[in-house]
N, C-alpha and C positions, 0 to 999 in steps of 0.2 A: 726332154734335151733340149727343145727350146726353153723352158723355164731355168733351168742350169744357167745357160745362157743369157741368159735377160739375167737373171739374178745376177752372177759372176757380172757382167758390163755392170749392173748399177752400181754395185759392190766398188767395183772401177773407181767410174764415174765417181761416187759419195769419198772415196778416200781421196783422190782427187781435187775433188773442192774441199775437203775436210784442212789435205796436207796447205791449199792455197790460202786459206786462212788465216791458220794458225803459224805458220813455217812461212809465208810468202818468197825469202830468199832461194829457199830449201827448192820449189816450185820452178823458179828462173832460172836458176843449174842445172834443172834436171831438160829444161824445155830450150837448152842455150842460151838466154836473154841474159845481157848483160845487166847485173845488179845495183837500180839507183833508185833512186825516191819515188819517180813517177813507173819504173816497172813493178814496186813493191805496191803501187797503188791498183795495178795492170795485175798483178799475181791475186791478189785479193775479191779483183772484178770476178776472175777466172772461176777464183773456188769458189762464190756464190752463184756465178752459173753453172759453175760443174755438180753441187750440193745441191741444187735445185732440180737439176736435169737427174743424179743421182737418184735424190731419196725417190720423185716420182715416180722412174724406171721400175723401182724396186716396188713400191704403194701397189702398181698396178699391175705388175707382172703374172696373176690371175685373172684378168681384162685385156687377151690379145693386142685387144682395136686402142684401146688406149695406151697399153703401154708401146705399141707398134706407132705411135703418133708423138709419145716421147726421146722412143732408141732413133727413128730418122728426124727430129728433131736436133739431137744430138749431132747424127751425123752430119747437116747441112752447118752444125756451126764450128765441127769440127772440117770438114771443105774450107771454109773459112775464114780457121787458121791456120788451112796447107796455103793456100792462096796468099795469106800474110806472109808464112813463112818465104814464100819459093822468090815473095820480092825480097827478102830483105839478103837471102840466098844473090839474086839478082844484085843489087845494091851491094853489096860487101865484097862478091865473090865467091863462085863456088868452093866448097872444097867436100872430104869425101862425105863428113861429117855433119855437115849444115845439109847434102841431099838425102845421109840415108834422114835424116829427123823429117826432112818432108815428104821421105815413102814411107816413113812410119804413118808421118799423119794422115799422108793419103790411106794410109789400109785402114786404119782404126776408120776413116769415113767411110770407105768402102764396106768396112764388117758391120756400120748400123746398117747402110742401107741394106744389105741381106736379112740380118736378122729381124730390121723393120721389116721386108716383104711377109719377110715368112711368118713373123705373127698375126699380118695383116689376112694373110691368107686361110692363117686355122683360126683364127676368126672369120673369114668369109664361110672354110667349110663349118662351120659349127652354127654359123649361122641356116646352114643350108639342110644341113639335118634336123634342127630344131624347127626349121620351116616343110622337112617330107617327114617328120613327126606328127604334127601340127594336122595336115593333110590327113596323112591313114585316119588318126582318133575322128576329125569331125567324117571320112567315111563312113569311119566304125558306127563312132554313133548315129550318124545316119539313116543306116542297115535296119538296125536297134528300135527306132524309131517306125520303121513301115511294119 
């Protein structure tokens, strides 16, 4: 289940990254950003960022500790995006659509933190099992040498 969620998160982030790189105006409209030359560059930068995060989440999905780092890092940048959106809403006046975008962004950040924590816990549990097996094997080896 965790691997499927990690894969889905990686693919989604990679997809957003590719859209930001190839069709930055589409990403700008989807994010509720006015399409200008500066927003075009910003969307490409977001595309590069999300491409890197998505790729690394997918690449490390079989290594919970590394994947946890990338997923949690994604949560941090999405939380920063949320703060930026909230500042824009305060500046331009709240509307239901803008508040929904802030809420959506906050939920994505929370999901990233939750998945990252679960992956880190999985890695910790795997390490504990490995250590117990190692102790058991060394204890068994000592008995054979006696």
